[in-house]
C-alpha angles and dihedrals in degrees: 000000000000118000094210139014133205134202139173125214129164091353093303116114120205126198112193122195109217112170104125144238096024105000090242115192107247131178086253092053091050092050090050091047091055091049091050094048092051092049091049092047089056094045133079091257113137101185134025132209121196112199139151140230121237133029096308135049095218140317089212132245124008098248098180095102097037099089091060096046125101121234089255091053092047093049091051091050094047091047089056089052092047094048095048094044090048090050087057092047093051098049110129093225124079114267132200128193112210107203131192132169116352122001109184140161113335090008089062091044089055095045095051090056088067117094090234134022122207116187139181121248090251097046119119131196134201153146106243090177093097089062088056095046093245136104134245092280097187095056101271103138097054094042088055089046089054088061104034106021132255100283099055092041090053092049093053093046093048096049102034086216121169106247117205119235092245090059092047089051091051091053095044102252093109119046099197136013111203135177111279094246093052101051097101097042096046094045094049092046090053092045091051089052090053092047089056092052135087099296097189091052090051089053091049092052090050091051092049093050091050090053091048091049093053103033108015133232095318093055092047091049091053092056098038100098096039088056101036106039097063087063090071088066094054120107090238094058093040089058102033100045097055089044091054092047090051092051092048093052090047089049089239128143117273107274122245106239128203101226115208099194092242 
């Protein structure tokens, strides 16, 4: 049985974790994730939602086999996780993680690689690795630190506490907290809005934020014009910019423009 599925409808791709009862991240799931990401990258999808079946998003890695594995085997496994998760993080299209229930360990490390995180009011997040005597081996602690700062990220990693969605929203890890029954509808509506937007500009913003995260403002400034100026040659800008100028000169509202992604 597959551990996840993916689909594409109206330019919105959806990856659904479905490995009950806890949506544990298995080697099979990671292989299927990589296959889904490749298929989505080669498709006409312009936004991606990652969600999960069942009451919980994911409890994290499937640890059952880990005690009997050698360091070399563990490294190979964790590198597969890292590579696939990074592939997701570096997609050029906007991505949203829709989180319900418990989102722990590798599940959290996957979710925070999304551009946006929507969560239910009852969702809880955490790093259980401390209770196992290990670290967040797929880069969770410093990705959380990028959003909340070092001190809070360290506290959560040291304690393995379960952090409510409202707290995660307050610290900037979660973008929106929604009623449990509305998670799917609100996430899909927002993804559809993104898919109808200027796709190349979305990709440029993602690239600039990656440069800022690794090299700071100066590095991002150095790359700004190399990344941004080619947008002015896109069909979207060549149509939308003159239309906006015309509306401005006529003192009319800014026109809604059907971006094509070209």
